[in-house]
N, CA, C and O of each residue as an XYZ file, in Angstrom:
440
protein
N       0.841     -1.173      0.000
C       0.000      0.000      0.000
C       0.890      1.241      0.000
O       1.895      1.293      0.709
N       0.520      2.223     -0.788
C       1.253      3.481     -0.830
C       1.088      4.211      0.500
O       0.096      4.027      1.205
N       2.071      5.039      0.829
C       2.006      5.816      2.066
C       1.609      7.247      1.738
O       2.444      8.039      1.301
N       0.327      7.586      1.947
C      -0.111      8.948      1.626
C       0.430      9.992      2.606
O       0.227     11.188      2.400
N       1.114      9.558      3.665
C       1.669     10.476      4.652
C       3.114     10.862      4.345
O       3.761     11.489      5.184
N       3.632     10.516      3.191
C       5.050     10.706      2.902
C       5.546     12.133      3.117
O       6.688     12.320      3.537
N       4.732     13.133      2.845
C       5.207     14.512      3.006
C       4.546     15.219      4.186
O       4.711     16.427      4.355
N       3.811     14.486      4.991
C       3.100     15.088      6.115
C       3.978     15.124      7.354
O       4.921     14.345      7.492
N       3.652     16.036      8.243
C       4.408     16.083      9.483
C       3.739     15.206     10.542
O       2.681     14.625     10.302
N       4.359     15.121     11.694
C       3.882     14.264     12.772
C       2.474     14.645     13.216
O       1.673     13.765     13.532
N       2.159     15.928     13.247
C       0.830     16.377     13.649
C      -0.253     15.741     12.778
O      -1.296     15.332     13.288
N      -0.014     15.657     11.480
C      -1.010     15.092     10.565
C      -1.241     13.620     10.881
O      -2.384     13.164     10.885
N      -0.184     12.876     11.145
C      -0.332     11.472     11.542
C      -1.098     11.354     12.858
O      -1.934     10.463     13.010
N      -0.821     12.237     13.800
C      -1.526     12.218     15.084
C      -3.004     12.544     14.896
O      -3.855     11.937     15.547
N      -3.318     13.480     14.029
C      -4.721     13.799     13.737
C      -5.427     12.583     13.143
O      -6.569     12.289     13.497
N      -4.749     11.881     12.245
C      -5.325     10.688     11.636
C      -5.580      9.611     12.685
O      -6.651      9.005     12.697
N      -4.627      9.368     13.551
C      -4.806      8.364     14.608
C      -5.941      8.756     15.549
O      -6.705      7.898     15.991
N      -6.055     10.034     15.853
C      -7.149     10.521     16.697
C      -8.502     10.309     16.003
O      -9.479      9.913     16.638
N      -8.542     10.575     14.709
C      -9.766     10.351     13.932
C     -10.176      8.886     14.007
O     -11.333      8.582     14.298
N      -9.239      7.974     13.747
C      -9.561      6.545     13.787
C     -10.044      6.125     15.170
O     -10.958      5.310     15.287
N      -9.446      6.666     16.197
C      -9.860      6.354     17.563
C     -11.304      6.780     17.807
O     -12.078      6.041     18.415
N     -11.660      7.951     17.341
C     -13.022      8.465     17.529
C     -14.040      7.713     16.669
O     -15.225      7.687     17.001
N     -13.595      7.106     15.576
C     -14.516      6.409     14.678
C     -14.810      4.980     15.119
O     -15.554      4.275     14.438
N     -14.248      4.536     16.234
C     -14.559      3.194     16.729
C     -16.049      3.037     17.010
O     -16.564      1.919     16.990
N     -16.746      4.135     17.270
C     -18.171      4.077     17.600
C     -19.059      3.857     16.374
O     -20.226      3.499     16.535
N     -18.550      4.057     15.160
C     -19.426      3.965     13.982
C     -19.693      2.531     13.539
O     -20.736      2.261     12.944
N     -18.793      1.623     13.809
C     -18.950      0.245     13.364
C     -17.736     -0.198     12.579
O     -16.793      0.572     12.394
N     -17.757     -1.452     12.110
C     -16.588     -1.979     11.390
C     -16.427     -1.357     10.002
O     -17.405     -1.120      9.293
N     -15.205     -1.106      9.641
C     -14.875     -0.589      8.322
C     -13.447     -1.009      8.007
O     -12.712     -1.467      8.882
N     -13.075     -0.850      6.770
C     -11.689     -1.105      6.408
C     -11.107      0.152      5.778
O     -11.827      1.011      5.268
N      -9.794      0.231      5.829
C      -9.082      1.371      5.263
C      -8.407      0.908      3.984
O      -7.622     -0.040      3.990
N      -8.721      1.586      2.891
C      -8.106      1.294      1.601
C      -7.126      2.408      1.280
O      -7.515      3.568      1.146
N      -5.873      2.058      1.159
C      -4.848      3.039      0.845
C      -4.794      3.327     -0.640
O      -4.782      2.408     -1.459
N      -4.764      4.578     -0.980
C      -4.581      5.037     -2.354
C      -3.231      5.753     -2.409
O      -2.538      5.842     -1.395
N      -2.860      6.252     -3.555
C      -1.555      6.898     -3.697
C      -1.430      8.137     -2.809
O      -0.400      8.334     -2.163
N      -2.457      8.962     -2.773
C      -2.380     10.213     -2.015
C      -3.476     10.347     -0.970
O      -3.632     11.414     -0.375
N      -4.241      9.278     -0.734
C      -5.339      9.367      0.221
C      -5.669      7.994      0.786
O      -5.100      6.978      0.388
N      -6.589      7.998      1.709
C      -7.123      6.770      2.294
C      -8.632      6.836      2.195
O      -9.224      7.897      2.393
N      -9.255      5.719      1.893
C     -10.713      5.648      1.882
C     -11.152      4.730      3.000
O     -10.650      3.613      3.127
N     -12.089      5.196      3.813
C     -12.688      4.364      4.847
C     -13.965      3.806      4.256
O     -14.836      4.546      3.800
N     -14.062      2.472      4.274
C     -15.092      1.774      3.519
C     -15.861      0.821      4.412
O     -15.267      0.062      5.177
N     -17.172      0.857      4.317
C     -18.028     -0.183      4.872
C     -18.459     -1.000      3.671
O     -17.704     -1.869      3.235
N     -19.626     -0.764      3.120
C     -19.997     -1.366      1.845
C     -19.391     -0.551      0.710
O     -18.920     -1.090     -0.291
N     -19.419      0.764      0.899
C     -18.825      1.712     -0.047
C     -18.074      2.761      0.772
O     -18.229      2.833      1.991
N     -17.272      3.564      0.105
C     -16.498      4.588      0.811
C     -17.432      5.627      1.420
O     -18.298      6.178      0.741
N     -17.244      5.881      2.700
C     -18.041      6.904      3.382
C     -17.190      8.100      3.799
O     -17.721      9.154      4.149
N     -15.859      7.932      3.760
C     -14.976      9.017      4.158
C     -13.663      8.910      3.401
O     -13.040      7.849      3.362
N     -13.254     10.004      2.810
C     -11.936     10.101      2.205
C     -11.037     10.904      3.130
O     -11.456     11.927      3.672
N      -9.818     10.452      3.312
C      -8.845     11.154      4.159
C      -7.653     11.508      3.273
O      -6.990     10.635      2.714
N      -7.400     12.805      3.161
C      -6.325     13.298      2.307
C      -5.294     14.021      3.175
O      -5.495     15.179      3.540
N      -4.199     13.346      3.505
C      -3.154     14.007      4.294
C      -2.483     15.108      3.469
O      -2.044     14.877      2.342
N      -2.413     16.274      4.037
C      -1.699     17.396      3.427
C      -0.465     17.671      4.275
O      -0.248     17.001      5.284
N       0.323     18.621      3.890
C       1.574     18.868      4.609
C       1.341     19.248      6.070
O       2.080     18.803      6.948
N       0.310     20.075      6.342
C       0.101     20.557      7.697
C      -1.319     20.349      8.220
O      -1.665     20.878      9.277
N      -2.139     19.594      7.506
C      -3.509     19.339      7.952
C      -4.059     18.095      7.258
O      -3.451     17.559      6.332
N      -5.216     17.655      7.725
C      -5.957     16.594      7.044
C      -7.123     17.229      6.303
O      -7.736     18.177      6.793
N      -7.417     16.719      5.154
C      -8.610     17.119      4.438
C      -9.516     15.891      4.384
O      -9.129     14.848      3.856
N     -10.713     16.020      4.930
C     -11.671     14.922      4.917
C     -12.705     15.179      3.847
O     -13.098     16.322      3.614
N     -13.145     14.120      3.196
C     -14.225     14.195      2.225
C     -15.356     13.328      2.776
O     -15.313     12.102      2.679
N     -16.370     13.978      3.356
C     -17.469     13.299      4.016
C     -18.641     13.185      3.044
O     -19.084     14.189      2.488
N     -19.144     11.971      2.837
C     -20.288     11.734      1.965
C     -21.567     12.038      2.742
O     -21.674     11.705      3.922
N     -22.534     12.672      2.079
C     -23.813     12.960      2.731
C     -24.934     12.996      1.706
O     -24.695     13.028      0.499
N     -26.170     12.990      2.214
C     -27.334     13.079      1.328
C     -27.801     14.523      1.173
O     -28.676     14.804      0.354
N     -27.235     15.430      1.941
C     -27.508     16.868      1.861
C     -26.223     17.592      2.258
O     -25.381     17.015      2.946
N     -26.063     18.826      1.843
C     -24.842     19.543      2.214
C     -24.704     19.666      3.731
O     -25.688     19.894      4.435
N     -23.478     19.512      4.223
C     -23.220     19.741      5.637
C     -23.220     21.243      5.904
O     -23.186     22.053      4.977
N     -23.258     21.593      7.163
C     -23.225     22.983      7.583
C     -22.082     23.712      6.882
O     -20.933     23.272      6.930
N     -22.401     24.814      6.239
C     -21.412     25.549      5.443
C     -20.234     26.031      6.281
O     -19.130     26.169      5.753
N     -20.434     26.290      7.573
C     -19.313     26.760      8.388
C     -18.267     25.665      8.581
O     -17.103     25.959      8.855
N     -18.675     24.413      8.439
C     -17.727     23.311      8.597
C     -17.097     22.945      7.261
O     -15.873     22.865      7.157
N     -17.905     22.726      6.253
C     -17.385     22.306      4.953
C     -16.885     23.502      4.169
O     -17.620     24.472      3.983
N     -15.643     23.449      3.706
C     -15.145     24.586      2.948
C     -15.362     24.410      1.455
O     -15.201     25.350      0.677
N     -15.728     23.201      1.065
C     -16.113     22.988     -0.330
C     -17.161     21.892     -0.338
O     -16.940     20.810      0.206
N     -18.288     22.166     -0.947
C     -19.371     21.192     -1.034
C     -19.652     20.953     -2.505
O     -19.883     21.889     -3.271
N     -19.627     19.681     -2.889
C     -19.834     19.313     -4.284
C     -20.988     18.319     -4.364
O     -20.967     17.283     -3.699
N     -21.993     18.636     -5.179
C     -23.084     17.695     -5.407
C     -22.627     16.743     -6.515
O     -22.376     17.166     -7.643
N     -22.522     15.443     -6.177
C     -21.991     14.477     -7.130
C     -23.085     13.663     -7.812
O     -22.837     13.026     -8.836
N     -24.289     13.680     -7.254
C     -25.459     13.071     -7.883
C     -26.692     13.694     -7.250
O     -26.579     14.576     -6.399
N     -27.863     13.239     -7.658
C     -29.101     13.836     -7.154
C     -29.166     13.843     -5.629
O     -29.611     14.826     -5.037
N     -28.732     12.766     -4.990
C     -28.846     12.627     -3.539
C     -27.513     12.410     -2.828
O     -27.495     11.872     -1.721
N     -26.401     12.813     -3.436
C     -25.093     12.624     -2.813
C     -24.261     13.884     -2.921
O     -24.193     14.540     -3.961
N     -23.638     14.190     -1.813
C     -22.744     15.337     -1.726
C     -21.410     14.887     -1.157
O     -21.346     13.970     -0.337
N     -20.357     15.537     -1.597
C     -19.037     15.377     -0.993
C     -18.726     16.700     -0.312
O     -18.729     17.757     -0.943
N     -18.459     16.624      0.974
C     -18.203     17.801      1.796
C     -16.759     17.777      2.253
O     -16.371     16.894      3.017
N     -15.966     18.717      1.807
C     -14.560     18.772      2.222
C     -14.466     19.543      3.529
O     -15.008     20.639      3.673
N     -13.770     18.942      4.463
C     -13.592     19.527      5.786
C     -12.105     19.545      6.106
O     -11.418     18.533      5.968
N     -11.627     20.678      6.527
C     -10.204     20.840      6.858
C     -10.022     20.609      8.360
O     -10.707     21.219      9.181
N      -9.074     19.706      8.709
C      -8.769     19.384     10.102
C      -7.338     19.852     10.379
O      -6.372     19.301      9.850
N      -7.231     20.879     11.218
C      -5.918     21.442     11.527
C      -5.461     21.148     12.945
O      -4.269     21.224     13.246
N      -6.402     20.811     13.818
C      -6.080     20.531     15.233
C      -7.059     19.489     15.748
O      -8.125     19.287     15.168
N      -6.696     18.834     16.831
C      -7.524     17.761     17.391
C      -8.928     18.248     17.741
O      -9.885     17.482     17.628
N      -9.071     19.487     18.157
C     -10.396     20.010     18.525
C     -11.341     20.107     17.329
O     -12.554     20.215     17.512
N     -10.800     20.070     16.101
C     -11.657     20.057     14.911
C     -12.413     18.742     14.780
O     -13.427     18.675     14.085
N     -11.929     17.704     15.437
C     -12.590     16.388     15.411
C     -13.632     16.344     16.531
O     -13.568     15.505     17.429
N     -14.583     17.262     16.455
C     -15.576     17.423     17.511
C     -16.752     16.454     17.340
O     -16.871     15.809     16.298
N     -17.620     16.347     18.353
C     -18.753     15.412     18.277
C     -19.668     15.640     17.070
O     -20.216     14.682     16.525
N     -19.839     16.886     16.650
C     -20.685     17.168     15.487
C     -20.103     16.526     14.221
O     -20.832     15.927     13.431
N     -18.801     16.656     14.040
C     -18.160     16.063     12.873
C     -18.233     14.542     12.930
O     -18.527     13.898     11.923
N     -17.970     13.963     14.097
C     -18.039     12.502     14.228
C     -19.459     12.027     13.947
O     -19.645     10.969     13.345
N     -20.457     12.787     14.369
C     -21.859     12.460     14.058
C     -22.092     12.496     12.548
O     -22.741     11.603     12.003
N     -21.572     13.515     11.873
C     -21.709     13.609     10.412
C     -21.042     12.418      9.717
O     -21.570     11.893      8.737
N     -19.892     11.999     10.222
C     -19.196     10.849      9.637
C     -19.983      9.565      9.912
O     -20.062      8.693      9.047
N     -20.562      9.442     11.105
C     -21.399      8.271     11.418
C     -22.606      8.227     10.493
O     -23.011      7.149     10.057
N     -23.185      9.386     10.187
C     -24.295      9.443      9.223
C     -23.832      8.970      7.849
O     -24.551      8.248      7.158
N     -22.622      9.383      7.457
C     -22.065      8.940      6.161
C     -21.879      7.434      6.153
O     -22.156      6.774      5.151
N     -21.412      6.894      7.260
C     -21.220      5.447      7.405
C     -22.537      4.710      7.170
O     -22.596      3.745      6.408
N     -23.592      5.181      7.838
C     -24.916      4.538      7.677
C     -25.443      4.716      6.261
O     -26.027      3.791      5.696
N     -25.239      5.910      5.677
C     -25.700      6.184      4.331
C     -25.075      5.242      3.307
O     -25.738      4.800      2.369
N     -23.813      4.946      3.496
C     -23.088      4.143      2.520
C     -23.043      2.665      2.899
O     -22.292      1.899      2.295
N     -23.832      2.255      3.885
C     -23.894      0.840      4.297
C     -24.829      0.050      3.414
O     -25.002     -1.152      3.616
């Protein structure tokens, strides 16, 4: 598997580990490594994780746009599917609201 963390700093790896720890409540999933990202998959991908040099970029799947203050880019990919990009710069960004949104994505893509 490719290492998408090759140019990331330690903080980015710690944010990723913190994210995985918080996602234990959503249910079983597997992590599929891509060249520059990771996909968290149940039946289908519900979360994309894109390590950047100084932050994580999450791509959360939803049936409606997430709160605009959280998502910095929202893309409608089909009639009932949205990809919401969320920038994670510190551990406090992984708040209960975001984990709830990711749990909703998990159920949506199950």
